[in-house]
N, C-alpha and C positions, 0 to 999 in steps of 0.2 A: 532558533538553542539548541545544541546537540548536546551530547554528552561524550564524554571522553574517556577511554578506559590505559591508564599508563599500567601495562603491563609489565614485572620484572625483567630484565633483557639479559642475552647470556654474557656474562660478564671475567668471562674467563673461564681457560678448557681441564674440563673436569668437574667446573664449580658447580652441580648441583641446586642447592641453594642458598641465600644468608639470610643472615641474622639481622634488624634492625635493630641500630645501636647510637641513632637519633632522630627526632623528627620534627622537621622545620614547619609545617605544618598543620593545623587538625580541619575538620569539619570546620566551612562555614569561615574560611578565611581566602583573601582573592590570594591568586600563583598567579605570576610575569610568566613571563616566556625566555626559560634558561634561569626560570625560578628557584631554587633548593627545597626541596621535597622529603627527602631521607636521607640516611650517612647508612650502606649496607657493609654487614663487614664480612669475607670469606677467611680461607683458612690463613688467606698471605696480607693481606690486604684492607683498609678502607674505602668502598666504589662513592661517589655520593651524585645521587640519582638529583636531573634538573629534567621543570616539567617543558614539554614537548612546545605548551600550549600556552594563551594565557583564559581564566577564566576564575571560576569559581570552586572550590575540593567542592564534595557532598557527599568524597565513602572513602572510608582508606585501610587499607586492611590488616593490620592490630594494631601490636601494642607495645614500645619498644622491649627489647628481649624477643619477638615473638620471630622466631624462621620461615622465613616464604620460597617457597620451591619456584623457579626458573620458571617460567612468562606465567607467571601467575599474575592475578590483579592487585597495584598494587595501590595506588588512586587514581578514584573516577573524579575527573572536572568537568566540571559544563560548565558553555566556553559558544560566545557568540562566534569569537572571530573566525575564521578558515582551520582547516588539521590538518597538517599530514596527509598528501594522498594517499600513502602507503598506509594510510592507520584508518580501521575501519570506524565511523562512529553512529551513536543511537540517538534517533529524531525524535522530541520530543511527542508529536505526532501519532510518526507512523510506529513508536514504538518497535523500532527494529532491536532482533539481537544487541546483546552486549559483545567486545569485539573478543578476538580470539584471540586467547594466550600467548600467540607465539611473535601477534602484531604489535612492536612496539619501541622506541623508539631509540635512535642509536647514541642520543648523543648523552652520556654516560663518560667521568673523571676516572682518574684514581688518585690517591691520597694515600699513605700508610702516616695513619695517627701516634699521635704522645701517648707514651703507653711507658723497668731495667732495669741494694745486693740485697724482697728477702730473701731473704738469703738462697734460702738452698728454694723457692720458686723461679723456674728457667720455662722460657716459654720464647716461641717469635707470634710475633699476635702484633696491631694495632690499635688504632685511641680507641680508651671505652668511654659511652657517653653517661655523664654523671645520672646515677640514678635519681632515678622518682625519686617526690616525697616521698617522705611517708607520714600515715594517716596523724589525725592528730591522738597523744595520747593523754587520759588524763594524770596528769601531774597529784602521786599519793598524798592523802591527806600524813602530815607529821602525827608521831609516832603518841599517843597521852601514857600521859607519866602521871604515875601513880601520889592521889592527891596529900598534902602532908597537913600538917598544922595551921590552923594563921599565926603568921607573927606577928610583933608587934608591931610590923608598916598596917596590918589589913583594917581598916580604918569598917567598920559593923552601925549598920541601922539599925540592931534592933541581933535580940537573941535570934528572932526567929527568917530575916532577914538573909541575905551570901553573904559573902565576904566580897570586899572588890577590891584591890591591889591597885595602887594609885601610882601610875610610869606614863608615861607617853610614847602613839605608834611605832613609835622608832624602838625603843625600848623594845615592847610588845613581840616585835616580828623579830629582834633581833635574840633574843630570849628562848620565841619557841626554834630560827630559826638552828638555834644551840640543845635545843631538848629540857631548857629548862623551865624548871613552873617557878611562876614567879611569888608564891605560898614560901616557898622555900628561902626566900633573899631577904634581907635583912636593909631596912635602907638608912643610909646612912645622912638622912637631915629631912626633917617633913611632913617624915611620913610620905618622901614618892620614890620609887626606885631607879637610879640616876644607871646610864655608862658602865658607870666607876660603882657603881654595887656592885654589875653584871662579871666587872674585871676581877674582883674583887671575892663574890664568891666560888668562883674556873680559878681562882687562885690558890684561896682556906680553905683548907677543907670542904673543898662541897664531895656532897654521894654519891647527886646525879646527874646534876651539871657537868658539861662536857664538850668540846668544838670535834664537832665528825670532822672526818676525816676529807671529804666532799659533798660537796652541792649533791639531791638525789636528781637523778636524770631519768629522765622519761626510755623506755625500753625506743627502740629499732629498729624499723625494717627493711634493709637494705637488698632491693633484688637483685642477684650475680647475673650480668650480662658482658658485653663485645667482650676485654679484653684477660676482664678480673674471670667470667666464667672460662675461658681457654684456656688458661694459668691451670685451673680447679682441674678439667677436664685432665689437660698436657702431666701435671701433676699426679695424677688420683693415675693415670696406665703407668709413671713409670713404676711409680713403688709398689701396685699391682701384677707388671710385669717381670719389673725386674730385679733381682734380690742383689740387693745393697752389700755392701760393707767397705769400711770407713778407716784409711790408714793414719797415722798424724807422729808427726815428726816434725823435734828441734833442729833449728837454723839461727849459728849464734852471724849474724852479720855486718858486722858493728865494721866489718872493713867492704863492706858492699855499700854500707851506707855515706862510706865517706870519699869512695867512687863516688859516689850519686852525689853528694855535693861538690868537689872539683868538678864533675862533667860539665854541674851550673853554673858553674864558676865562670867557666867556658864558653858558655853557650849561643855567645851573643842574642840573635831575634829566632834562636831557634824555641819550640815549645820547652815547658821546663820539666825534667828526669823526674816520675816517679817512681817510685817504685816497679809497678805494670813492665815499663819495658823492659826495665832488667829479669823477673824473674820469664817473660815470655822470650828473653834469647836462651837460658836459661833450658827453657822448655822444649823448644824448635832445635838446640843441639843434643838432649838428652832420647828426643826417641825414636831416632833412626836409631839403637839399640836394642828398640822398646816399641816393636812397630802395636803390638797387640794394643797399646796404649792411644791412637791413634786411627780408631778406625769405630765402623757402624755396625751394628749388628738387625739383619732384620730378620726378626724369628719365624713370622711364617715363611719365608723361605729356608730358612737353614744355612745366611749365605753370612759370615762376618766380609766385610771391605774394609780388610787394612792399610789406608791411603799414608802416599808419598808427601805430598803435598799438605801444609797448617793450617788449616784452615780454622783458626781459634774464633770457640765462642764469645760474648766479651757481656757480659754478665751486667743491664745499669739495671740503675732504678728511673724511675717516670715517675712523672704528676699520676699517668693512666694508671701504673703496674711495672710490673717486671719486665726485659726484653731482652733479645740477646744478637743484636749488631754483629756481625765476621768478619775479621778480619781475615781478609782475602793473599794468602801467603806470607805466609808468618812470616817465611824461615827466608824470605830472601828480604827483611828491609831489617834496619839498623835500627842500632836506640832513636837515632834524632827521628827516620822514616814512625817508625811504631809510637814515639811520640805524639806523632801528627797527626796516625792518626784510632789514636783513639782517640783524643780530643776528637776528630770531628765526626766521626762513628757516636762518644756520644753523644752529641752538641744535637746530631743526626735528629734521631731516639726520641728528644727532648724535649724539639717543636715537632715534629710529624715527619720533618721529611728526606725520613730514611725508605731506600727506593725497598723493595721485594726483596730483589738480589741479597739485600744486604743483609737480611733480616732470614737466611734461614742456609741451607748450607753446612753447618758447622762439626769438622771429624775430633772437636775434644772445644773444650769449654771452661771458663774458670772468670771464679764470679769469687768479690772479696768486699765486705765491709768500715774496707780503711779501715779507720780509727778507733768503727769500732766491733771491727772484727772479732773479742771477747777470745777467750784464751783457745779455745777448737772446735770447730765449723763440722757438723756432719752433713754437705750439700748432698739433695734430692740431683739425680745425673737430668743431662736436659737426652732424651731420648732421640732420632736409638744408637743415640756415640754409648759408649760403654763405661767414659773414666771424666770425673770431672773436679776441678784444681780451685784448692781456697782454701789462700794466703790467711792468716789470720794477725792481730796487732802486735804491732812490737812493740814489746815492754826492755825496758830496764835491770839488770841483776846482778848482782855480785860473783864472778867465774874464777875454779884458778884458771892459769895459765901461766904457760913454760915463762920461765924470769932466765931463760937464756945460758943459765946455770947449771941444768941439769937438776933444778928445781923447780916449786910452783910459787907463785905469787894472785896474793887473791885482787880482780881490778875490773873493775861498774862495766860491762858487756850490755851489746842487741844482740836479743836474741828475736823469733818470728816462729812461730811451727804452724807449717808447711798441711793441710787437711788434705789428699782423694781419698774422692768416693768412687768403686770399680763398682763391673759386674758383673759378677761371679759366675756367670755364664762363661763368659770372654776374660777376662784375667782374675787369673790366681794372683792368690797375699804373695805369694815371693819375688810375684814379677811387679808389683805396685812396689812392697815395699822396696826391692830392690832402684825402680825406676827413682823416689824420692832420694832413697839414696844417693846417690847418682848426683842431680840434681843439688843435691846437698852439695857432694865439695865442689862443683861451679858455686855455687854464691854463696859459700864461704871463702872462696880462691877466683872473686869476683876479678883478679888482669886474665883468666881461660877466658873467660866469658869475650872479653877482645880479641881473639886470635882465632883462625881458621882452629 
């Protein structure tokens, strides 16, 4: 019988450590060869660790959320079978030293996990493990209510005995949940308090009885790990290092929505157009005049790179958190191609099939909450980019429009605010405002989106 130490292998160039985001085994478990041991998260992907031997797990490196260095022990397995020739083992009888950290199994598989609008939280990430179960918390006892004088519903055995209210256990529990002292409730018949008596007490002249806003819930402690921790770290770094400013402008998208409806009527087998492909097309047509918007800032080197191609990050909400898949060379794609790519990348981010290169390298990000978009947003920049654009909810309001005879008339129009947050070290307020104003002209005259 031998002990095999599985050390964390080198899982990527420049990777020095990885975080444990899920354990598939625990001490005492039997694991088969190629069985799953743990999921380890690096900066770009989640890596599934598999066992090269069969045996019993006798030691694990740490808990979910702990960080393990490359070459460090991850799992120790006691095995009766053969182990790979290139891995040292400890004989129980010989007491040989444990295997060295660099003698790790070579078999790993990489996967990018489930993870996309907390609206201003932009991150490249991968699948986060479920949070560990919170410790049991005692449910707080109901707050006692002041005692009141017994009412006629009280049956007393004698002057020196405590009053007893007649009610079923269900009625007593409901009264406790509502914070009602049954001594204050007058019964309707037979001296017994019923549910109807509680209803009447609540509806008519109740002084202390009331229905609570919600049931009391125990506190919950959730460890911040995996993708959620990456989001927290990236957002903190972005707000700490980038002097943000936000500019918001209102756009009349009535004609743009009419064009979108017409295009969808003739789309055939092509994907349905949303507002996003139209907005991206307008952004790509506007950016050549504002190269400082489509840029990345290396603040350590003091270098701003203005990109010619538009690699557009698309903030996507997933079950695991916000992810940002990237539409490569968005400036080369037409409306239908953009619509198809948006659907493909969003689905890949949500089901965990997105590849590492599809979750990095964006030069500008768009974040949208769709119908939840609100009146205005102040999105957080996806560092090291220098700008992020956030379309908001479309609303209908009366507006003054030209009547064609030199006057004006009131008409119902579709309006949408567009927010842009910028890095003030790179982008001036005038530049951001000018960019949005030029984009506004395209969106309000949508025929310009379809011509070169």
